[in-house]
C-alpha positions as CSV (number, residue, x, y, z in Angstrom):
1,X,12.5,3.9,-3.6
2,X,14.1,3.2,-0.2
3,X,10.7,2.7,1.3
4,X,10.1,-0.2,-1.1
5,X,13.4,-1.9,-0.3
6,X,13.5,-4.9,2.0
7,X,14.7,-3.9,5.4
8,X,15.9,-5.1,8.8
9,X,14.8,-3.8,12.1
10,X,17.0,-1.3,14.0
11,X,17.3,-1.0,17.7
12,X,15.8,2.5,17.5
13,X,12.4,1.3,16.2
14,X,13.1,2.3,12.6
15,X,14.3,0.3,9.7
16,X,17.6,0.0,7.8
17,X,17.4,-0.9,4.1
18,X,19.2,-4.1,3.1
19,X,21.5,-3.5,0.2
20,X,22.1,-6.6,-1.9
21,X,24.7,-5.2,-4.4
22,X,26.1,-1.8,-5.3
23,X,27.8,-1.3,-8.6
24,X,31.2,0.3,-8.1
25,X,34.8,0.1,-9.1
26,X,36.7,-3.2,-8.7
27,X,39.5,-3.0,-6.1
28,X,42.2,-3.6,-8.8
29,X,41.3,-0.3,-10.4
30,X,42.2,1.5,-7.2
31,X,45.6,-0.1,-7.1
32,X,46.5,0.9,-10.7
33,X,47.9,4.2,-9.6
34,X,50.2,6.3,-11.7
35,X,52.2,9.2,-10.2
36,X,52.6,10.7,-13.7
37,X,49.8,13.2,-13.1
38,X,51.1,14.6,-9.8
39,X,54.7,14.7,-11.1
40,X,53.4,16.7,-14.2
41,X,52.3,19.3,-11.7
42,X,55.9,19.5,-10.3
43,X,55.5,17.4,-7.2
44,X,58.3,15.0,-6.3
45,X,58.7,12.6,-3.4
46,X,61.3,13.6,-0.8
47,X,61.8,9.9,0.3
48,X,61.3,6.6,-1.4
49,X,58.3,4.5,-0.6
50,X,60.5,1.9,1.1
51,X,62.1,4.7,3.3
52,X,58.7,6.2,4.1
53,X,57.3,2.8,5.2
54,X,60.4,2.2,7.3
55,X,60.0,5.6,9.0
56,X,56.3,5.1,9.6
57,X,56.9,1.7,11.1
58,X,59.5,3.1,13.4
59,X,57.2,5.9,14.4
60,X,54.3,3.6,15.2
61,X,56.6,1.4,17.3
62,X,57.8,4.4,19.3
63,X,54.2,5.6,19.7
64,X,53.2,2.2,21.1
65,X,56.2,2.1,23.4
66,X,55.4,5.6,24.7
67,X,51.7,4.9,25.3
68,X,52.5,1.8,27.3
69,X,54.4,3.8,30.0
């Protein structure tokens, strides 16, 4: 089937199929996350999401500062 698809030229002399549309999940579905399943397995977060983001942000700032030296 791919050989029948319209294509664009590639820099290597071959062709790359042009994909018009691919059916897949809508982004909203990926954001509708529930932690009930993982908690049912006994997992529990050690820090809140807010604390985790704050720690990550501070770590990134420090990494940037360190790499600029």
